[in-house]
C-alpha positions as CSV (number, residue, x, y, z in Angstrom):
1,M,163.8,93.5,67.6
2,K,165.2,90.9,65.2
3,S,165.0,91.7,61.5
4,S,162.1,90.3,59.4
5,E,161.2,90.0,55.7
6,L,158.3,92.2,56.7
7,D,160.7,95.1,57.2
8,S,161.5,95.2,53.5
9,I,159.7,97.4,50.9
10,I,158.2,95.2,48.2
11,P,156.9,96.2,44.7
12,P,153.2,96.4,44.3
13,E,151.2,93.5,42.9
14,I,147.8,95.0,42.1
15,I,148.9,97.5,39.5
16,G,147.3,98.3,36.1
17,D,145.4,95.1,35.9
18,R,141.7,94.1,36.0
19,L,141.5,94.2,39.8
20,Y,143.2,97.6,39.9
21,Q,140.6,98.8,37.4
22,T,137.7,97.3,39.3
23,L,138.7,98.8,42.6
24,G,138.9,102.2,41.0
25,E,135.5,101.8,39.5
26,L,134.0,100.9,42.9
27,A,135.7,103.7,44.6
28,S,134.2,106.1,42.1
29,I,130.6,105.3,43.1
30,P,129.2,108.5,44.7
31,D,127.7,106.8,47.8
32,V,130.8,104.8,48.5
33,K,132.2,106.9,51.4
34,T,134.1,104.5,53.7
35,I,136.8,102.2,52.2
36,L,138.9,99.8,54.1
37,E,142.1,98.4,52.5
38,I,143.6,95.5,54.5
39,G,147.2,95.1,53.3
40,S,148.2,98.4,51.9
41,S,151.9,97.7,51.8
42,S,153.8,100.9,50.9
43,G,150.9,102.3,48.9
44,G,151.9,101.7,45.3
45,G,149.3,99.2,44.2
46,S,145.7,99.0,45.3
47,T,146.0,102.1,47.4
48,L,146.9,104.1,44.3
49,A,143.8,102.7,42.5
50,F,141.6,104.0,45.4
51,V,143.4,107.3,45.7
52,E,143.3,108.1,42.0
53,A,139.5,107.3,41.9
54,I,138.8,109.4,45.0
55,L,140.7,112.4,43.7
56,R,138.6,112.4,40.5
57,R,135.5,112.8,42.7
58,S,134.0,116.2,43.5
59,D,133.2,115.0,47.0
60,A,136.7,113.6,47.8
61,D,136.7,115.4,51.2
62,S,133.7,113.3,52.3
63,V,135.4,110.0,51.6
64,R,137.7,108.1,54.1
65,L,140.2,105.5,52.9
66,F,141.4,103.5,55.9
67,C,144.7,101.8,55.0
68,M,145.9,99.0,57.2
69,E,149.5,97.8,57.1
70,V,151.2,95.8,59.8
71,S,154.8,96.3,58.5
72,S,156.1,99.4,60.2
73,A,158.6,100.1,57.4
74,R,155.9,99.8,54.7
75,W,153.5,101.8,56.8
76,R,155.9,104.7,57.1
77,K,156.4,104.9,53.4
78,L,152.6,104.7,52.9
79,A,152.0,107.5,55.4
80,D,154.7,109.7,53.8
81,T,153.4,109.1,50.2
82,Y,149.9,110.2,51.1
83,R,150.6,112.7,53.8
84,N,148.9,115.5,51.7
85,E,145.7,113.5,51.1
86,R,143.5,114.2,54.0
87,F,141.1,111.4,53.2
88,V,143.8,108.7,53.6
89,C,143.9,107.3,57.1
90,P,146.9,104.9,57.5
91,Y,146.9,102.5,60.4
92,N,150.0,100.5,61.6
93,I,148.2,97.6,63.4
94,S,147.3,94.0,62.8
95,S,143.9,93.6,61.3
96,V,143.1,90.8,63.7
97,A,144.5,89.8,67.1
98,V,147.4,87.2,67.2
99,S,145.0,84.9,69.0
100,D,142.9,84.9,65.9
101,F,145.6,83.6,63.6
102,P,145.3,79.9,62.7
103,T,147.4,77.3,64.4
104,P,150.2,75.5,62.6
105,E,148.1,72.4,62.7
106,E,145.2,74.2,61.0
107,V,147.4,75.6,58.3
108,A,149.0,72.1,57.8
109,H,145.5,70.5,57.5
110,F,144.5,73.1,54.9
111,Y,147.7,72.6,53.0
112,R,147.3,68.8,52.9
113,S,143.5,68.7,52.2
114,T,143.0,71.7,49.8
115,Q,144.9,72.0,46.6
116,T,145.8,75.7,46.0
117,N,148.7,77.7,44.6
118,L,150.1,77.5,48.2
119,N,151.1,73.9,47.4
120,Q,153.8,75.3,45.1
121,F,155.8,75.9,48.3
122,P,157.0,73.3,50.8
123,L,154.8,73.0,53.9
124,E,157.9,73.9,56.0
125,T,158.2,77.2,54.2
126,V,154.5,78.0,54.6
127,L,154.6,77.3,58.3
128,G,157.7,79.5,58.5
129,W,155.7,82.4,57.0
130,L,153.0,81.9,59.6
131,K,155.5,82.0,62.4
132,Q,157.2,85.1,60.9
133,D,153.8,86.9,60.7
134,I,152.9,86.1,64.3
135,D,156.4,86.9,65.7
136,Y,156.4,90.2,63.8
137,V,153.0,91.3,65.2
138,K,154.1,90.4,68.7
139,D,157.6,92.0,68.5
140,T,156.4,95.3,67.1
141,G,153.5,95.7,69.5
142,N,151.1,96.0,66.6
143,D,148.8,93.3,68.0
144,G,145.1,94.2,68.1
145,Q,141.8,93.8,66.4
146,G,142.5,96.6,63.9
147,V,139.4,96.3,61.8
148,L,137.1,96.4,64.8
149,Q,139.1,99.3,66.3
150,I,138.7,101.4,63.2
151,K,134.9,100.7,63.1
152,K,134.6,101.7,66.8
153,I,136.8,104.8,66.5
154,H,134.9,106.1,63.5
155,G,131.4,104.9,64.3
156,I,131.2,102.7,61.3
157,R,128.7,99.9,61.3
158,A,129.6,98.5,57.9
159,F,132.1,99.7,55.4
160,D,131.0,100.6,51.9
161,L,134.0,98.9,50.2
162,V,136.6,96.5,51.6
163,L,139.7,94.9,50.0
164,I,141.1,91.9,51.9
165,D,144.7,91.5,50.9
166,G,146.7,91.2,54.1
167,S,148.4,88.3,55.7
168,E,148.3,84.9,54.0
169,F,146.7,83.6,57.2
170,T,144.0,86.1,58.3
171,G,141.6,86.5,55.4
172,E,138.7,84.5,56.9
173,R,138.9,86.3,60.3
174,E,139.0,89.6,58.4
175,L,135.9,88.6,56.4
176,F,134.0,87.9,59.6
177,A,135.0,91.4,60.9
178,V,133.8,93.2,57.7
179,M,130.8,91.1,56.8
180,G,127.9,93.4,55.9
181,A,130.1,95.7,53.8
182,R,128.5,96.8,50.5
183,Y,131.3,95.5,48.4
184,I,134.0,93.0,49.4
185,A,137.0,92.4,47.1
186,L,139.2,89.4,47.7
187,D,142.7,88.9,46.4
188,D,144.5,85.5,46.4
189,V,141.4,83.4,46.4
190,N,143.5,80.4,45.2
191,A,145.6,80.4,48.4
192,H,145.0,80.2,52.1
193,K,144.4,83.9,52.3
194,C,141.0,84.1,50.7
195,F,140.1,80.6,49.7
196,N,137.5,80.1,52.4
197,C,136.3,83.8,52.0
198,Y,135.6,83.1,48.4
199,N,133.5,80.0,49.2
200,I,131.7,81.7,52.0
201,L,130.6,84.7,49.9
202,Q,129.8,82.4,46.9
203,A,127.3,80.6,49.1
204,H,126.0,83.6,51.0
205,V,122.4,84.5,50.2
206,G,123.1,88.2,50.8
207,Y,126.0,88.6,48.3
208,S,126.5,88.1,44.6
209,M,129.7,88.0,42.6
210,I,130.2,91.1,40.4
211,A,133.7,90.4,39.1
212,Q,136.3,87.7,39.2
213,D,139.4,86.4,37.4
214,L,140.8,83.2,38.9
215,T,143.8,83.3,36.5
216,L,145.2,86.7,37.5
217,R,148.1,85.9,39.9
218,N,146.4,83.8,42.7
219,G,142.9,84.9,41.5
220,F,140.6,87.6,42.7
221,A,136.9,88.0,43.2
222,V,134.6,90.9,44.1
223,F,131.2,90.5,45.7
224,G,128.4,93.0,46.2
225,R,125.7,93.0,48.9
226,K,122.2,92.2,47.4
227,Y,120.1,94.2,49.9
């Protein structure tokens, strides 16, 4: 398999900031038992926020933190870091199938019609990222509807808490797969990743915003189910 930027270990982004704090607060709620993190990387950022909060709970053994990371190198480090925490369940699989990724034409249309922080990069670069993500999933054999697989394996109808912070190009499909979760946190709402997710949840009659900061990196927002 040819080398990819996805094989490199990268420093955490969500660390010690307001989103990190908010994720920890939500993971501390007693009846939050199933947590899905899409885009765990090597486990030094948002994963740590979840783990620290769960470890402070007296019922930590009843919680399950499902960590999804498509990069095999980052997943191995993630799994090794938390190998002693039984509530951490690391999965090395794509959150959605390759067939659910947007086409280059769809990404180009978004780029030209919607002004986000993504426009700081040339369209050619952005489309290169899309190709790299798709090629990596195909080459590693990690293709699959990971979110739906986890729900089926563990008999989960709706997660209690979800963080969407995976590929730049799969946020909207991931949202469709987790809709109904009690809390949904979105990172990079001012980019392709979660721009549409943000607008969908803002307009959704069943969700209300409980936290946001559009100036932190590419912006984040957290929504809670009303009913």
